DRENMIFI-789045 format. One line per 3 residues: number of its first residue (from 1); for each residue x negated, y negated, z of C-alpha. Coordinates in pm, 1 decimal. Layout:
BEGIN
NUM> X,Y,Z; ...
***
This chain:
BEGIN
1> 765.3,6948.3,4724.1; 988.4,7239.7,4899.4; 799.9,7549.8,4993.2
4> 983.6,7826.7,5094.5; 838.8,8007.6,5356.4; 1017.2,8306.2,5293.8
7> 1130.6,8513.0,5019.3; 1480.2,8415.3,4807.1; 1608.1,8761.1,4790.6
10> 1859.6,8842.6,4520.9; 2060.0,9063.6,4582.6; 2234.6,9251.1,4255.1
13> 2529.8,9456.0,4263.8; 2469.3,9864.1,4276.2; 2411.6,10042.9,3950.2
16> 2415.0,10333.3,4020.0; 2047.8,10345.0,3966.3; 2038.3,10385.3,3608.6
19> 1942.3,10033.1,3491.6; 1602.6,9852.3,3509.6; 1673.2,9553.0,3693.2
22> 1528.2,9264.8,3907.1; 1531.0,9372.4,4272.4; 1379.0,9061.9,4460.3
25> 1270.9,8696.6,4335.8; 1006.6,8517.3,4623.7; 1037.3,8099.5,4479.8
28> 696.0,8002.2,4627.6; 751.5,7641.5,4501.9; 1001.4,7461.1,4373.1
31> 982.4,7072.2,4284.8; 1078.5,6808.5,4024.3; 896.1,6763.7,3710.2
34> 749.0,6390.9,3710.2; 910.6,6268.2,4010.0; 1235.7,6329.2,3890.1
37> 1210.3,6159.5,3563.5; 1528.7,6190.4,3361.0; 1455.6,6356.0,2976.4
40> 1712.6,6245.0,2760.2; 2042.2,6421.1,2800.0; 1898.1,6715.7,2994.4
43> 1812.0,6454.8,3304.8; 1579.9,6517.6,3556.0; 1390.0,6846.7,3518.8
46> 1232.9,7112.2,3828.4; 955.2,7364.0,3778.1; 1007.7,7648.0,4003.5
49> 716.9,7902.7,4038.0; 708.6,8241.2,4230.7; 702.9,8636.4,4189.9
52> 948.1,8867.6,4048.7; 1015.4,9231.2,4183.7; 1152.1,9481.1,3932.5
55> 1209.1,9816.4,3960.6; 1279.7,10111.3,3641.7; 1465.7,10418.7,3635.0
58> 1190.3,10660.2,3414.9; 1520.8,10883.7,3293.3; 1659.7,10601.7,3138.2
61> 1673.3,10615.4,2769.3; 1553.9,10239.7,2728.1; 1242.0,10328.0,2981.9
64> 1124.2,10624.6,2783.5; 909.0,10461.2,2557.6; 653.6,10320.2,2821.5
67> 375.1,10483.1,2789.1; 287.7,10724.7,3087.6; 610.0,10659.4,3285.2
70> 645.9,10979.2,3400.1; 300.0,10999.1,3557.2; 400.3,10648.2,3773.4
73> 459.6,10692.1,4123.1; 836.0,10622.6,4253.6; 992.4,10504.9,4527.2
76> 1252.1,10698.9,4756.7; 1551.0,10610.2,4459.5; 1331.5,10775.2,4218.9
79> 1208.5,10447.3,4052.7; 913.6,10307.3,3947.0; 826.1,9966.8,4086.8
82> 597.6,9671.1,3985.4; 612.1,9279.1,3996.8; 504.3,8964.7,3782.6
85> 427.9,8620.9,3843.0; 695.1,8346.7,3663.1; 656.9,7966.2,3629.8
88> 1038.8,7822.7,3519.1; 1101.7,7488.3,3392.5; 1404.3,7361.2,3372.0
91> 1696.5,7091.4,3411.1; 1801.8,7026.4,3738.0; 2155.2,7058.3,3660.0
94> 2127.2,7365.3,3379.3; 2454.9,7303.8,3227.4; 2294.6,6940.7,3104.9
97> 2032.3,7162.6,2886.4; 2112.6,7322.5,2545.9; 2189.2,7670.5,2641.3
100> 1845.6,7779.4,2488.9; 1590.0,7985.6,2727.6; 1268.9,7963.3,2541.1
103> 1039.1,8241.9,2689.7; 661.1,8215.8,2631.5; 496.9,8483.1,2582.9
106> 129.9,8406.0,2771.6; -203.7,8389.4,2583.9; -390.0,8583.1,2816.4
109> -225.5,8441.4,3115.4; -207.0,8096.4,2991.7; 53.6,7849.9,2894.8
112> 37.3,7676.2,2613.8; 366.4,7591.7,2465.3; 402.2,7236.0,2587.5
115> 60.0,7168.3,2431.7; 213.1,7305.1,2083.7; 525.5,7180.5,2067.0
118> 504.3,6867.4,2328.5; 156.2,6757.5,2187.0; 29.0,6728.8,2502.0
121> -300.0,6828.7,2738.8; -331.8,7150.6,2840.0; -283.7,7261.3,3154.5
124> -247.7,7611.9,3376.9; -49.1,7380.7,3644.0; 148.5,7163.2,3461.9
127> 245.6,6866.0,3654.6; 58.7,6486.7,3554.9; 221.7,6280.6,3272.0
130> -11.6,6424.2,3010.0; 80.0,6766.0,3036.9; 475.3,6697.9,2922.1
133> 283.0,6524.1,2603.3; 621.8,6340.1,2426.2; 828.5,6581.4,2659.9
136> 1004.5,6755.9,2304.2; 1095.4,7049.8,2470.5; 1234.2,6874.3,2783.1
139> 1423.1,6602.0,2569.3; 1591.7,6846.1,2368.1; 1716.1,7056.6,2685.8
142> 1516.0,7397.3,2659.2; 1464.7,7622.0,2973.4; 1098.1,7704.6,2952.1
145> 982.6,8055.6,3128.1; 685.6,8203.6,3119.3; 626.5,8542.1,3284.6
148> 325.5,8782.6,3327.8; 314.8,9059.2,3156.7; -97.6,9147.7,3149.5
151> -273.0,9302.5,3402.8; -623.0,9235.7,3345.6; -661.6,8833.3,3306.3
154> -938.9,8659.3,3485.0; -899.8,8581.9,3883.1; -856.1,8207.5,3754.1
157> -586.7,8003.0,3940.2; -299.8,7913.9,3735.5; -340.5,8243.3,3522.4
160> 1.7,8462.8,3559.3; 13.6,8829.4,3584.7; 154.7,9168.4,3611.1
163> 77.0,9396.1,3895.1; 167.6,9716.0,3795.2; 59.6,10089.6,3934.3
166> -160.4,10368.5,3793.5; -99.5,10675.9,3634.7; -144.1,10971.9,3835.9
169> -108.7,11345.5,3739.0; -28.7,11563.1,4054.8; -204.3,11320.8,4274.0
172> -534.4,11344.3,4109.7; -655.8,11057.9,3893.0; -604.2,11029.7,3496.6
175> -919.6,11026.7,3327.8; -981.4,10909.8,2947.7; -1217.7,10725.4,2727.9
178> -1251.0,10370.9,2627.8; -1408.8,10187.5,2409.2; -1619.9,9856.2,2433.4
181> -1736.9,9679.8,2176.5; -1930.0,9309.0,2139.5; -2167.2,9070.4,1938.0
184> -2413.7,8838.2,2141.6; -2502.3,8491.0,2020.6; -2815.8,8497.2,2223.4
187> -3027.9,8778.5,2356.8; -2905.0,8891.0,2699.2; -3003.5,9204.8,2902.3
190> -2635.9,9298.0,3039.8; -2298.7,9227.8,2932.6; -1919.3,9285.4,3043.3
193> -1692.8,9606.6,2930.4; -1421.1,9395.0,2907.2; -1263.0,9178.7,2592.2
196> -1415.0,8814.7,2651.4; -1386.3,8720.7,3066.6; -1110.2,8973.6,3135.5
199> -1099.8,9238.9,3390.3; -1264.3,9605.6,3241.0; -1170.5,9922.9,3291.0
202> -1448.1,10092.0,3557.1; -1676.6,10360.6,3459.8; -1543.6,10715.9,3623.7
205> -1853.5,10878.1,3609.0; -2189.6,10681.9,3482.5; -2343.6,11048.0,3384.2
208> -2041.6,11166.3,3182.0; -2181.7,11321.4,2873.6; -1914.1,11130.5,2663.3
211> -2071.0,10810.8,2749.0; -2252.1,10701.3,2446.7; -2379.8,10324.9,2272.3
214> -2443.3,10248.6,1946.2; -2527.5,9928.8,1712.5; -2487.3,9887.4,1351.5
217> -2487.1,9559.7,1183.1; -2148.5,9545.5,999.9; -1790.7,9679.2,1084.3
220> -1836.5,9946.8,804.3; -2192.7,9991.4,843.0; -2324.6,10356.5,990.8
223> -2361.8,10378.4,1403.3; -2678.3,10429.1,1501.4; -2732.4,10590.6,1834.2
226> -2901.0,10425.6,2131.6; -3089.5,10674.9,2351.3; -2943.1,10766.9,2689.6
229> -3237.8,10678.4,2879.1; -3270.5,10333.0,2756.5; -2943.1,10184.1,2874.9
232> -2734.6,10213.0,3178.7; -2415.2,10067.1,3409.0; -2537.5,9804.2,3559.1
235> -2547.1,9375.9,3556.2; -2834.3,9159.3,3591.7; -2873.0,9002.2,3941.9
238> -3177.5,8775.4,4070.8; -3343.5,8918.1,3738.1; -3285.0,9294.6,3761.3
241> -3043.2,9549.4,3678.1; -2774.0,9632.4,3965.6; -2537.4,9920.5,3902.4
244> -2219.9,9790.6,3793.7; -1920.4,9990.0,3676.3; -1808.0,9736.8,3496.4
247> -2129.6,9615.1,3265.2; -2391.1,9776.9,3050.7; -2746.6,9689.9,3020.1
250> -3007.8,9804.4,2718.8; -3408.8,9778.5,2834.9; -3556.8,9511.9,2581.9
253> -3193.1,9314.7,2548.8; -2886.9,9322.8,2326.4; -3000.4,9138.6,1978.2
256> -2802.0,8853.5,1856.8; -2557.8,8898.0,1570.3; -2546.0,9318.4,1588.3
259> -2229.7,9522.3,1685.0; -2282.9,9728.2,2010.2; -2042.3,9972.9,2117.1
262> -1980.9,10161.0,2393.6; -1754.0,10466.5,2490.1; -1712.9,10589.8,2827.6
265> -1446.8,10780.8,3052.9; -1227.9,10601.7,3264.0; -974.5,10668.3,3499.4
268> -663.2,10521.9,3697.1; -495.3,10364.5,3366.3; -232.6,10082.7,3437.3
271> 87.3,10113.5,3311.2; 63.7,9847.7,3033.8; 399.7,9914.1,2904.3
274> 549.4,9810.5,3241.9; 463.2,9441.4,3103.1; 714.4,9436.9,2785.0
277> 963.5,9585.4,3019.5; 909.3,9337.0,3290.8; 972.4,9075.1,2973.8
280> 1288.0,9230.5,2879.0; 1458.1,9268.4,3241.7; 1379.8,8919.2,3333.6
283> 1509.3,8774.3,3051.1; 1816.9,8993.8,3034.1; 1857.8,8940.1,3397.8
286> 1874.7,8560.0,3364.6; 2078.0,8562.1,3030.7; 2371.8,8796.0,3171.1
289> 2359.2,8757.5,3554.4; 2219.3,8453.6,3592.6; 1996.8,8367.3,3925.3
292> 2162.0,8120.9,4191.5; 1764.6,8089.1,4322.0; 1639.3,7996.5,3972.4
295> 1935.3,7780.5,3931.3; 2089.6,7934.1,3645.6; 2361.4,8121.9,3563.4
298> 2523.0,8297.8,3278.1; 2721.2,7974.1,3156.8; 2388.6,7744.4,3155.7
301> 2205.4,7999.6,2939.2; 2393.1,8149.4,2644.4; 2085.5,8240.9,2423.8
304> 1713.9,8362.1,2454.5; 1441.3,8314.5,2186.4; 1079.8,8457.7,2249.7
307> 781.3,8245.6,2124.7; 439.1,8387.8,2106.7; 88.0,8248.2,1955.8
310> -159.4,8470.4,1843.4; -194.5,8731.8,2053.9; 160.0,8648.5,2195.5
313> 282.6,8694.8,1891.3; 133.1,9013.9,1823.9; 284.9,9137.5,2127.6
316> 622.1,9000.2,2014.6; 588.8,9245.1,1712.2; 487.5,9506.3,1918.1
319> 787.3,9444.2,2206.4; 1046.2,9485.5,1865.3; 844.5,9778.5,1708.5
322> 858.0,10029.7,2026.9; 1220.9,9896.6,2108.3; 1183.5,9694.0,2386.9
325> 1418.4,9423.4,2252.4; 1712.1,9677.1,2377.7; 1770.1,9682.6,2758.8
328> 1882.8,9952.7,2983.0; 2248.8,9814.0,2970.8; 2200.6,9849.3,2585.3
331> 2219.1,9495.8,2531.9; 1951.3,9288.8,2360.3; 1736.4,9098.5,2547.4
334> 1612.9,8826.4,2282.9; 1863.6,8641.9,2027.9; 1608.1,8497.0,1840.9
337> 1194.3,8587.6,1861.1; 940.9,8378.6,1704.5; 586.8,8504.7,1595.3
340> 319.8,8302.8,1524.1; 26.0,8338.7,1371.0; 21.3,8718.3,1452.2
343> -65.4,8805.4,1078.6; 23.4,9147.8,1036.8; -96.8,9262.0,1347.4
346> 27.5,9470.3,1655.2; -197.4,9549.1,1953.9; -257.5,9746.4,2281.5
349> 21.3,9646.6,2443.9; 166.2,10012.6,2525.9; -78.8,10306.9,2548.5
352> -301.3,10471.6,2803.5; -602.2,10273.6,2862.3; -489.6,9975.0,2671.4
355> -713.1,9661.0,2652.3; -410.2,9380.5,2602.0; -730.1,9106.2,2507.1
358> -846.4,9260.2,2242.7; -762.8,9169.4,1902.9; -922.5,9221.6,1560.1
361> -1137.6,8982.6,1383.1; -1399.9,8992.8,1096.3; -1700.1,8964.7,1331.9
364> -1512.5,9014.6,1664.2; -1320.5,9307.5,1833.3; -1365.2,9602.1,1602.2
367> -1111.3,9849.6,1482.6; -871.4,9821.9,1804.4; -490.7,9904.2,1714.5
370> -413.3,9559.2,1602.1; -416.1,9543.9,1195.8; -242.4,9909.2,1182.9
373> 38.8,10048.8,992.3; 350.8,9963.8,972.6; 325.1,9612.2,873.0
376> 707.5,9546.7,712.6; 990.3,9527.2,921.6; 1146.0,9802.5,699.5
379> 1039.9,10123.9,685.2; 764.1,10224.2,403.3; 595.6,10560.1,372.4
382> 223.1,10563.6,326.3; 168.3,10862.7,63.7; -192.3,10920.9,212.6
385> -97.8,10985.4,558.1; 274.1,11106.0,493.1; 376.5,10846.6,783.0
388> 719.9,10672.7,722.1; 726.2,10379.2,970.2; 829.4,9974.5,988.1
391> 840.7,9748.1,1287.3; 1213.2,9708.0,1340.7; 1302.6,10051.4,1193.3
394> 1073.8,10225.4,1461.6; 1234.4,10180.9,1754.3; 1545.4,9938.1,1729.8
397> 1919.0,9988.1,1622.0; 2029.7,9693.8,1380.8; 2232.1,9535.0,1690.9
400> 1939.6,9485.1,1865.0; 1757.8,9332.1,1602.5; 1702.8,8977.2,1674.6
403> 1664.9,8702.5,1458.1; 1305.4,8644.0,1383.0; 1066.8,8358.9,1229.9
406> 717.6,8479.8,1120.7; 491.4,8187.9,1086.2; 110.5,8228.2,989.2
409> -153.1,7985.9,870.5; -373.3,8067.6,562.5; -639.7,8207.1,806.4
412> -377.6,8520.2,917.5; -402.6,8592.5,542.5; -804.9,8585.5,515.4
415> -828.6,8744.4,878.1; -547.5,8943.0,990.4; -362.4,9060.4,677.3
418> -49.2,8902.3,699.9; 39.8,8974.7,329.1; 117.2,9346.1,415.1
421> 436.8,9205.3,600.5; 597.7,9128.7,289.5; 422.0,9353.7,42.2
424> 431.4,9698.4,-10.8; 125.9,9895.8,102.1; -20.7,9941.3,-204.4
427> 25.7,9513.6,-264.5; 210.2,9647.7,-609.1; 539.4,9461.8,-513.0
430> 705.0,9245.7,-317.4; 920.9,9345.0,1.0; 1290.0,9210.6,16.5
433> 1302.2,9020.6,379.1; 1596.7,9147.8,577.0; 1866.5,8905.4,662.5
436> 1795.0,8809.0,993.4; 1384.3,8766.5,912.9; 1233.5,8439.6,770.3
439> 884.1,8402.4,659.6; 693.8,8089.6,660.3; 290.9,8015.7,575.2
442> 124.8,7710.7,630.3; -6.4,7630.2,328.5; -419.3,7567.6,355.2
445> -427.6,7570.5,743.1; -604.0,7730.1,972.9; -480.9,7947.6,1319.4
448> -470.8,7649.0,1495.0; -519.0,7291.9,1395.5; -866.2,7151.9,1493.3
451> -869.4,6847.0,1610.0; -950.1,6477.2,1432.4; -1191.1,6383.6,1332.8
454> -1315.7,6695.5,1216.8; -1609.9,6877.1,1332.2; -1814.3,7170.6,1252.9
457> -1780.9,7464.3,1477.2; -1889.2,7795.2,1411.7; -1856.3,7789.0,1052.1
460> -2026.7,7593.1,753.2; -1762.3,7329.1,711.1; -1607.6,7127.8,934.0
463> -1293.9,7287.7,1111.4; -960.0,7247.0,939.5; -700.0,6955.4,1120.2
466> -432.9,7026.2,863.0; -131.7,6987.5,1151.5; 164.6,7218.7,1136.6
469> 297.2,7174.4,1433.5; 559.4,6911.2,1327.3; 732.3,7178.7,1126.2
472> 688.5,7405.3,1422.9; 914.1,7176.9,1609.2; 1163.5,7160.6,1329.6
475> 1179.9,7570.4,1323.7; 1218.1,7595.5,1666.8; 1554.0,7361.4,1661.0
478> 1644.5,7569.6,1337.4; 1596.5,7882.1,1577.1; 1801.0,7738.6,1817.4
481> 2112.6,7639.2,1594.5; 2084.2,8006.7,1425.1; 2090.3,8208.5,1754.1
484> 2402.2,7959.0,1857.4; 2603.1,8034.2,1576.6; 2550.0,7703.3,1420.5
487> 2440.0,7784.2,1028.0; 2138.4,7914.9,872.3; 1780.0,7852.8,917.2
490> 1578.9,7678.0,632.7; 1477.3,7955.8,325.0; 1171.5,8107.9,368.2
493> 802.1,7938.5,247.8; 558.4,8224.5,161.4; 314.9,8329.5,-165.4
496> 469.3,8637.0,-378.9; 304.9,8852.5,-619.9; 621.6,8790.3,-839.9
499> 512.0,8436.3,-906.0; 98.5,8495.6,-889.8; 59.2,8295.3,-623.6
502> -55.5,8577.3,-384.9; -364.3,8704.1,-514.6; -705.6,8921.1,-451.4
505> -956.5,8740.7,-316.3; -1148.1,8822.5,-623.5; -915.7,8629.9,-822.4
508> -904.3,8303.4,-635.5; -1083.8,8101.0,-884.2; -1175.3,7820.2,-605.6
511> -1314.8,7545.0,-749.7; -1729.2,7517.7,-763.9; -1780.4,7271.5,-486.4
514> -2098.6,7135.9,-405.2; -2266.4,7275.6,-78.0; -1948.3,7484.6,-21.2
517> -2020.8,7857.3,-14.0; -1755.8,8108.4,-61.7; -1688.8,8467.0,-28.5
520> -1470.2,8733.9,-141.2; -1484.2,8911.7,222.5; -1128.6,8951.9,418.1
523> -1061.5,9106.8,708.9; -956.1,9474.5,630.1; -661.1,9661.3,784.2
526> -792.4,10007.3,769.0; -590.8,10382.9,781.2; -738.4,10421.2,1146.9
529> -688.3,10758.6,1307.9; -676.0,10742.3,1708.9; -615.4,11108.9,1739.6
532> -304.1,11324.0,1740.9; -136.5,11186.6,2032.2; -167.3,10792.2,1973.8
535> 166.4,10752.0,1782.0; 380.5,11031.4,1936.5; 268.7,10938.8,2313.7
538> 32.7,10665.2,2315.0; -264.0,10845.8,2432.2; -617.9,10760.6,2243.6
541> -798.6,11075.0,2165.3; -1055.6,10996.2,1924.6; -1305.2,10653.1,2006.7
544> -1374.7,10526.8,1780.3; -1133.1,10621.1,1559.0; -1133.8,10796.8,1232.0
547> -1151.6,10543.2,956.9; -950.4,10618.2,643.2; -929.5,10372.4,342.8
550> -829.3,10025.6,369.4; -508.8,9863.8,273.2; -534.3,9577.3,17.2
553> -499.8,9258.6,160.3; -401.6,8980.0,-52.3; -466.0,8617.1,-36.2
556> -267.0,8255.6,-103.8; -345.2,8121.9,-468.7; -471.8,7767.8,-474.8
559> -491.9,7479.6,-705.9; -764.7,7317.1,-881.1; -852.4,7128.7,-554.5
562> -874.7,7458.6,-386.6; -560.7,7420.4,-171.0; -264.2,7679.6,-127.4
565> 2.8,7617.8,-400.5; 278.3,7861.2,-184.2; 435.6,7825.0,114.8
568> 520.5,7495.5,370.1; 297.3,7252.7,223.6; 251.9,6946.4,489.5
571> 251.7,6606.2,364.4; -115.1,6555.8,386.6; -154.2,6877.4,156.6
574> 98.7,6746.4,-110.8; -88.8,6409.4,-99.2; -413.4,6504.0,-54.7
577> -729.3,6339.2,75.8; -940.9,6680.0,115.9; -938.1,7041.8,18.1
580> -781.6,7245.3,318.9; -860.0,7639.8,336.2; -774.8,7915.2,598.8
583> -1102.0,8048.4,562.9; -1467.9,7890.8,651.5; -1806.4,8087.5,648.6
586> -1981.2,8124.8,940.8; -2248.3,7935.6,1015.2; -2613.1,8065.5,1076.9
589> -2619.4,8077.1,1448.6; -2262.6,8170.6,1477.4; -2234.1,8506.4,1275.8
592> -2339.9,8635.8,922.1; -2344.4,8348.2,690.9; -2149.0,8565.1,455.4
595> -1888.4,8663.5,654.5; -1543.7,8418.8,718.3; -1527.5,8311.8,1086.8
598> -1281.3,8401.5,1344.0; -962.2,8182.4,1320.8; -1148.1,7860.4,1162.4
601> -1076.3,7720.0,824.9; -1230.3,7439.0,623.3; -1194.6,7039.8,567.3
604> -1375.0,6937.0,235.8; -1299.1,6586.1,199.5; -1293.5,6434.5,-175.5
607> -1534.4,6166.9,-270.6; -1431.3,5833.9,-200.8; -1515.9,5698.8,-569.9
610> -1590.8,5796.5,-877.1; -1908.7,5738.3,-847.6; -1968.2,5951.4,-565.8
613> -1779.3,6237.5,-718.3; -2009.1,6215.2,-1046.4; -2315.3,6183.6,-823.5
616> -2211.2,6501.9,-656.2; -2085.8,6697.2,-918.8; -1772.0,6745.2,-754.7
619> -1522.9,6863.9,-985.6; -1209.6,6728.0,-771.4; -1084.9,6375.8,-855.6
622> -1195.2,6134.0,-621.2; -933.4,5941.4,-367.9; -978.0,5626.9,-563.6
625> -896.0,5840.3,-880.9; -588.1,5960.1,-690.1; -453.8,5640.4,-553.4
628> -442.5,5300.3,-675.8; -439.2,5195.1,-300.7; -382.9,5298.4,65.7
631> 11.2,5155.9,54.9; 37.6,5383.4,-262.1; -78.4,5710.0,-37.6
634> 118.5,5621.4,221.8; 426.3,5556.9,50.0; 379.5,5885.7,-122.0
637> 294.9,6053.9,198.4; 641.4,5935.1,331.1; 793.1,6089.1,-9.5
640> 641.5,6422.6,86.0; 799.8,6429.9,454.8; 1138.8,6327.5,331.4
643> 1143.9,6603.2,99.3; 1058.4,6845.8,404.6; 1333.8,6678.9,612.1
646> 1571.6,6765.4,355.4; 1464.3,7103.8,370.1; 1489.3,7172.1,754.7
649> 1122.7,7198.0,807.8; 1064.0,6839.2,949.7; 1268.7,6608.1,1177.3
652> 1381.8,6264.1,1126.6; 1209.0,6169.9,1459.3; 872.6,6292.1,1356.0
655> 832.4,6171.3,984.2; 671.0,5796.4,1150.2; 425.1,5981.1,1354.8
658> 324.4,6242.6,1046.7; 251.3,5882.9,855.2; 97.1,5757.2,1160.9
661> -183.2,6048.7,1105.2; -210.2,6026.4,746.0; -326.4,5649.3,773.1
664> -545.9,5758.6,1060.5; -700.4,5993.7,784.4; -759.8,5746.4,519.8
667> -913.5,5494.0,758.5; -1123.1,5805.3,881.5; -1216.8,5832.5,508.5
670> -1178.9,5512.5,314.7; -1287.8,5224.4,603.4; -1649.5,5069.6,523.9
673> -1654.0,5234.3,177.3; -1611.0,5008.6,-136.4; -1278.9,4851.9,-192.8
676> -1052.6,5100.5,-379.8; -737.8,5042.1,-610.5; -573.6,4719.1,-532.4
679> -803.5,4662.0,-302.5; -1087.4,4599.9,-501.9
***
């Protein structure tokens, strides 16, 4: 490894101070990947890490969308300065790559693309063979970039972040209200004001009259005020409360399973919207100007694809909504966007005192600006509020629209209002998709595939292991070809009102499986009012928000086994050994037992034999009633896989591994059982 002791300063052409730019690049490390191992036609790879320094002109039209840009400190040239950490994997000779840069939006500062596409071991600092898995991304010749966009991840080595200035007004601090809610599983006396383990907004004045705490048992329940003399801003140290501007303490302790909410006054809000601006400008810099110190030039990178999972997928929907895909020289930053398991959500990525880590789930992170109108790309008018808006219609002219894949698991229909991305807001009709958009449901799957063999986590049933990443690999190559002008991608596959594959939860007709509890509760998307300046200026004046009526959320219809009938049906779903769902009710240790658990689906295997099925009173045919033998089962899995290959939804090279996974599944269920089929 060669360490550069001094910064590699990248001089750019003078552009009259009128466009955002990469001011400098400091490459702190550059080294070969896996000691120079060759990856197919792309050859060997290098990994580079360092810091990028940016400057943006607040007067430029492309930057007017950044909340509080006029309140940021400026340099002598009148520009706002900020920086991000980066991590880049690229062919040592970029001309040997496939010409595509994949930017993964880091989920809370992490790197997930290698484990997702390569089936690799997760790592914040990928160096070992296991961290690169089967090397799919490298073998295909992609350059892969991570760039910090979030200011508040924990100070953990390997997490990448954004360093941003704070807003001030005439040299004085800007103040505002912040809301923090949490649910504890065990009785504790103090809790952080941040989401999970992130960095909280500090309390500006512990005695401010706006500071208040409430408790309730359900998201829709009435809040009960906790008297001010029973709580304070403090953490526990050696068994005693110690003043702390980032924590809250309650006498007697917080009770498990209840929703506590603290509203308080904070100050010095970072310019959160500089995060998406950093992404825009770094990607445009590589795509259009190239960079000799990164070893890339415009001839080596001719198209750019954004990929984001969950929070990061919501980031991309928000990125497009505000108009960040148009850079300061009126050029599109991304040619393609793959927003994965974002459902109908956006997020807290460009408003004052935004908490980017906060999301929304049935019993976690309540009523933050995540599942909020608008939901569809095209504009719709909400007759109740009078607003008319759309994701792509809001801030981008059509010439800056990227090609878009929205991919979701079944969980997002139950827990992230995914149906609203392709229905009208009254859920009375399907909305026609734009020509640049494809929508895919991975039928009967959860937010992220569980490991195998399945086990119980926070739900009542084992978590859902049905793996859709094989199709995501095919879709990535399809997006690369689509953005490269090499043909159309696969057609959309998702449930529709028109053919009754999209239904109300009350109309699901899920089979009565012994030992499986069901619920019609879905995660609601509400008309939320954060105050008169939220939409126009990105300022929250109302916390908690005023809640109006809910938008109707629909879920995928199921077959007699309880498996989704619409969407991309993986081979192990087409030839099932179990019922797979996108929902799983909480177990008693983890949450309300009638509430669907966060991001976890269910795995409910079929009985092995007809005798076992009859004894259990299970209405679903047993495995031996479905398949004459292991060989027949695997043959049908192979046939299903071939069908996906013909549709462009599975790669030839992956079929063998899909069959091998099905084989392990059969052996897991049938090993040691009474012989079935031709083995009897």
